[in-house]
N, C-alpha and C positions, 0 to 999 in steps of 0.2 A: 184821743179824738182826732189829732192831727194825722195819725197813721190811717184811721178809718176814712178820713176825707181824701186821702190819696188814691183810694180805690175808684174804679169806674162806677157809674150809676148802676149798671147791671149787677156788678159785684155787691154793691151796697144793698140793693133790693134782695138779692139772693141770700145774703147774710141775715137780713131782717126776717125774711120768710123762714129760713132755717131755724132761727131762734124761736119764732112764733110757733112753728109746727112742733118743735121739741118741747117747748114749755107747755103747750096745750096737751101734748101726748102724755107727759108725766103728770100734769095737774089733773087731767080728767080721771086718771087712775087714783090719784090721791084723794080727790073729793067725791069720787063715785059718780061721775057724770058719764053716762053710757051713750055717748055719741062720738063717732069718728075716732075710735081708738087707733085706727091705722095711721093717724097723724105722727105718731112716734116713729114708725118705720119710714114714712115719707120724709120726716125730719132728718133721719140719719142718712138717707140717700142724698138729700139736699146738702147735708154737711159735707159729704165727699165732693159734690159738685162745687160747693163754696170753696173748698180747698183748691180745686183746680183753677177757679177764677181768681182767687187771691194770688196764687203762684203765677198765673198768667200776667196779672197786673204787675207783679214784682219783676218779671222778665222784661216787660215793657219799660219799666223804670230803669233797669240796669243796662239795657242794650245801648242807649245813647252814650253812656259813660264807659262802654266796653268792659263792663264787669262780668265775671263768670256767672253762669246761670245753671250750672250742672245740677246742684241740689234742687232747684226749683223744677227742672225737667224731670229729675228722678221722682220728685213728689207728685208731679202730674201723672207720670207713668204708674206709680203705685195707686193713686186715687182712681185712675181709669181701670186698673186691674181689679180693685175692690168692687167698683160699680158693675163691671162685667160679670164677676163671680156671683154677686148678689142677684143680678138679673137671670143668670143661668140657673142658680138655685131656685129662684122664684118660679120660673116657667118649667124647668125640667123636672123638678120634684113632683109637680102636679101630675106628671105622666107615668109615675111609677106605682108598683103594687104596694110599696110601703106607705105611700100617701093614701091610697084607697083603703088600706087596712086601718090607718090612723083615723081617717074620716069616719069609717064605719064604727070604730071603737068609741070615738067622741060622741057620735049620735046615739049609741046604744048603752053607754055606761051610766049606770044609775047614780053613781057618786057625782059625776059631772052634771047630770040633769038635776040633782038635788041642789047643786050650787047655783046653776044658771037658769033653771027652768027648761022649757022646751028649747032645744037648740035651733036657732033661726039662721045662723050664719057661721061659717068657719073661714078664717083668713090665715093663710100660711105666712109666717114672717121669715124673710130670707136670712136666717141665722141658724147656725148649727151645721150639721153635715151628715153625710151618708157614705158608706163603703159597702160594696157588694163583691162577692167572689162567686164565680160560676165554674163548675167543673163537671166531670162526668157523673158525679154523685148528686148533683143538683146545685142549688145556690144557697149561699149563706151571706149574712151581712149584719151591719149595725147601722143605726140611724139615731140622730138626735134632732128632732123636729120641734119647732116652736110655732104655736098657733095663738090667734085671738079667737076665742069661742064666744059667740054672741047668743044670749038666751033671752027669754021673755022676762026674767027677773033681773039679770045683770050680765056683765061681760067679765071674762077672766083671761089672763095670760096663762097659757098651758104649755108645758114642756114635756114631750113624750120621748122617753128613751126606749128604743126598740131593738130587739135582737132576733135573728133568724138563723137556725141551724139547718143543715142540709135536709133533714127529714121533718122539720116542723114549719108551722106558719109563723108569722110575725108575733113575737111575745112583746107585750107592751107594759111599760112601767111609767107611772105618772111621777114627774119630778117637778115640784114647785118651789 
């Protein structure tokens, strides 16, 4: 508790918000509450922001005593890198053909519809990855995309593994 009290008020509030978002995100899945499932994703982004603020507070505590802060600065750099990559994944992925293929698959797949009902919303989770190769033969690639699929009956977390060869469209495999 003493260590927690050494943080700035903003850092304390950020830590509490992070814990609240993460707890709610996991608990709503556990108890079947179909409201604001995005909270888990937001909680993880807040986690990385909390790391930055905690390390910033540690730097402020160490500076007056002329202690080294290299590891704290490296941690802040790593956290910023993770946040930037997640933001790029979130926004850039939505502009690709793989995303369009995945959304079309989710909306038309009978297995998914039998689980969730009519699909009312699709939220991409900035987790996973994609790689594409383009040559004179065409394009090929692989993707691992994570979604929250909202339906009239319930919500599900969905992981799609996707492959594309030079002469084919995206082939999709559901991985849960």
